[in-house]
Every structure is written in C-alpha cells, then in structure tokens.
N, C-alpha and C positions, 0 to 999 in steps of 0.2 A: 257545272251546268250540264255538260254532256253526260256525266255519270248519273245525274238526276233523271234526265230524259230516258236513259237506258233502263233505269230501275222502273220507271213508269211503264215503259213498253213491256217489260217482263211481267209486271203485275197484270196488265191488260191481256197479254197472251195467256197467262194462267187462268184468269177469270173466264176467258173464252173457251179454253179447254174444259174447264169444269162445267160450263154451261152445255157444251156439246156432249159431255159425259152424261149429264142429266137427261138430255134428249135421247141419248142412246138407251139409257135405262128405261125410259118411258116407252120407247118404240119396241124394245125387247119384250116388254110386258104385253104388247099387242101382237107381237110375232109377225110383223109385216115385212115384205121384201125391202121396203124403203129403209127399215131399221137395219137390215143386214148390209145394205149399201152404205148407210151412214157409219156403221160399225167398222167396215173395211177402210172407209176414207179416214175415220178418226184414228185408227191404228197406224195408218201410213203417216198421218200428220204428227202423231205423238211419238213415233219411234225414234226420231233424232233426240228428243228430249229425254227419253228413257236411256238411250245410249250414253248421252252426256252425264246423266245422273249416275249410271253404273260406273262410268269412268271416274267421276268425282269421288264416289264412295271408295272405289279401289285405290285411288291415289291417296286418300286420307288414311286408309288402312295401311298402305305401304309406308307412308310417312311415319305413322306411329310405330310400325315394326322396325323401321330403320333407327328411330330414336331409341327404342328399347335395346336394339343391338349395340348402339353407341354407348349407352349407359352401362350395359354389361361389359363391353370392351374396356371402358374406363375403369370399372371396378377390377377387372382382371389385371389391367396394367398397374393399378395402384398396389394390388396384392403382390404382383411380380416385383415391383420396385422395392417394396418392403422386404421381400425375401432376398433380393439381391443385396440390399443394405445389410441385412443380418449376416449373410454369407461373407460379405466383404469385411465386416467387423470380426467375424470368426477367423478369417484368413489372417487379418492383421494381428489378432491375438496369438495365433500359431507362429506367425513370423517373429513377434516379440519374444515368445518363449524360446524359439530356435536361436535367436541372437543371444539371449541371456545364457542359454546352455553352451553356446560357443565360447562366450566370454569366460564362463566358469570352467569350461574344459581347458582353455589356455592357462587360466589362473592355477588350476590344480596341477597342470603339467609343469608350470613354473615352480610350484611348491615342491614337487617331487624332485626336481633337478637342482634348484637353487636355494630353496628355503624350506627344508623338510620339517623344521621345528617352527610351525606357524599355524595360524588359524584364519580361515576365510571369513569375511564380513561384507555386509552390504551397506551402502551409503543411505542413510535415512533422510538427512537434510544437509543443507550447507549454510554457512554464514559468511558472506562475502561483503566486506565494506572497506573503507580506507584504513580503518584501525586494525582489523583482523580478517583473516581469510582461513576459515576452518570448515571441516565437515564433521558430521556426527554419524557414527557407525553403530550397528545393532549388536555389538558384543561389549561385555563389561567385566566387572569383578567376578561374576559367576563363571566366566569363561577363562579366567586366569590372566586377564589383562591388568596392566599397571602403567604408571606414567613412564614416559621416555622410551617406550618401545617404538621401533621404527615401523613405518607402514609403507608398503610398496604395492604396485599394481602391475598388470601386464605391460611391460615396456620400460619401467623405471621406478624411481623413488617418488613417494607422494608426500610424506611428512612424518611427524612423530606424535605419539599420544601425549596429551597435556593434562587431561582430567578423565577420571573413570567413575562411572556409576554402576549400580547393580546389573543393569542390562544394556548399557550403552557407554560409549566413550567419545571424547572430542579429540579430533586430530588437527594439529596446526599444519597447514600446507606449506610447502617450500616457498611459495609465493608470498607468504605472510611477512610483513616488515620485521617481525620479531623472530623469524626463523633463522637458522644457520646450520649449515652442514659442511663438513670438510670435503673439498673436491679435488679431483686429480685430472689433469689433461692427459688423456690416454696415450697420445702419440709421444709427447715429449716428457711426460712424468712431472711437469710443473704442477705445483700445489698451491692451494689458496682456500678461502672460505666463500661459500655461496650464500647469498642473501636475497630475500624477496625485496621488491621495490616499493611495497606499501602504497603510498598516495599516487604513485606514478600512473598515468592513464594506461600504460601497457603492463600493469602489475601482474595480470594473469597470463601474459604472453612473453614476459621477459624476466630474467634473473641476472644478478651481478655476481661475477667472480672477482673477489677482492684479495688484497694482500699478496698478490703474485709479484715476485721480484721483477724489477724493471727489465732486466736483460734475459728473462725467461723466454723460451721459444714457444710462443702461442700464435696461432694463425686462424683466420676465419675458416670455419668448417671443422675445426678440431672437436672431437667428442670429449665431453667431460663426464666423469663418473664419480661416485662416492669413493673416498680414499680410505675410509674406516678409521681415521685418526681422531674423530670426534667422540668415539666410544658409543655412538648411537647406531649408525648405519654400518653394516659390513661393507667391505671393499667390493667395488665392481658394479653397483647398480647405476644405471644410466640416469643422468640429470638433465643434460641438454647439449646443444652444439653452439660453438662460438659464432656470433653474427657480426661482432665488431670488436676491434682492439684499438685502444688509445694509449699512446706512450707519452706521458707528461715529461717535462724536462727533469723533474726530480720526483722521487717517490715511486710507488708501485703502479703497475699497469691498471687501466680501467677496461674491464672485459665484460661485454654484454653477451648473455646466453639466450637462446630460444629454448624453452623447456621441452624435454622429451615427451611429456604428457600434456594433454589438455585437461587441466585440473577440474574445470567446470563440467567435464563429461565423464569423470570417473564414477562408476557405479558399484564396482566390486573391488575389494582390496584384500591383501594379505597382511596380517599383523605378525611380525617376526617375534617369536617368544624367546629366542636364544639371545640373552643379553651378555654374552661373554666379554664383548668389547668394553661395555660399561663397567663390568665388574673389575676388569684389569686396570682401568683408569682410576677406579675408586680407591685403590690401594689396599693393603692388607687389613683384615679385620682382626683385632686382638681380642682375646677373651676379656670379660669384665674384670677389672682390677689390675690389668697389666698396662704398661705405658704404650 
C-alpha cells in the first residue's frame, strides 16, 4: 500500500512539472519578466530530479559495464583453465615417456651385462584368472622367438614362452599354477622347485618352493634365485625371498616366497634367446638312420 501511494505521488509530481514546463514555454513566447522568474524557479525545483536521473543512468551504465567485465573475465578464466589442462596433460605425457625411457634404459643395461643374447619386448595385454596367469608380448616368430624361451625383467625372472605367433607370443608367469622353475636358496645352496599358487588368493603375491629336503638350511629372508637345472632359465635370476618356513614331521619343507617382481606391473621384458641349457638337457641329436 505504501509503495502504491509513493507511485501516485511520483506521478502527480511529474504531471505538475510538465504543467509548469508548459506555462514556462507559454510565458517565454510572450517574453515577460514573470516568465523569467518562473523559469528560474522551475529550474531550481527540477534540478534534484535531473541529478537523480543522471545518477540513475550512470549507475545503470556502470552495472552493464561491470557485467560485461565479469563475462569477459569468466571467458578468460575458462580459456586459461583449458590451457592449464592441456599443459598438464602434456606434462603427464612427458613424464610417462621419461619413465618408459628409464625402464628401457635399465632393461638394456641388464641385457648388456647379464643377457647379451636377448630381445626386448613390450607387454601388450595380460590374462589373469584362477586357471592361468599369462602376458602377451609384441614379439613373435618373425623376431626369432620359440616356445620354452625364458623371459625376464629388470629385477628378476618373469616366466617362459608357451606359444608363439607371427608377431606376438604368450608368456606363462611364474605365478601360474602350471608353471615351474628350478630354484636355489642363495645363502645355503638348498635347491627345490618353485610353483605358482593358482587358485590361492595371494597367487600374484606368493610362490611356493617345494621338494626342499627337510633338514636343509632355509630361513625367513633368504633370497631365492633360478638354479639353471630346469634347462629353461640360466642360473642366478632373482625369483623371491622366503617369508615363511614350515617343517612337517615327515617329508620336505613347505616354503613360501614373496616374488621379486610385481607381475601385474611388468611392462617391458627381455626374452632370452640363448637356449644352451635346454639343448644340453635334450640329449644328443643323432643323424637320421642312426640309433
């Protein structure tokens, strides 16, 4: 109600000012002193209204200017955010390339010192289930690969090649339940066979060293390496460390190993092409027609 009354008062004041303006125009046409006095009085009366009108128009102009500045700032911020995101992605790409180069550099250094007759390969995909644990690499028949070649990575043994295609090969990991590699306790020289755990929930994080004689000297923390007696792996590649030893009343010891490698994180490997151990165990090859 108060707002309505205020509106009416404003309308009345506006009408009165218009009426006085008309009188001023009429008096100016006659050029009398009264018209001059009326003009001065009307100017004094309307000056506050003009000031308020000027202030209002200025405020509106400032508001529109501020809004325009805010829109421009928002656009600039959005553009900067996009640029920062692109730069961050570029930096991550450089970081990934740097890490890959570091891994390859270590792998090549390992090849030069430990496995000169070998070929580097990248892991394409992996197959990890209760029945099998394997990886697929991007090397195959065209690169000279064949079955039963040992595969290693920076830090230790990975597995062996079980099938080969023209441009890829499948590698059975040491953690696979069907794997097996001859192992050696580096400190005491006790020997046994290393197997994957298969269905065990810790299959990717544990291995078993079996067929170790009951009275062999094996302790928690001992390092286990390949012994070379299986004809697949050369001697000396790390497999894992002993985390538990159980000595049953009869039979061989039950020894649990923590793998040297995280098989799920392996990205680059070396395939050892020197199969001299396997050839020695295969026995002599006689010419056709001889016993």
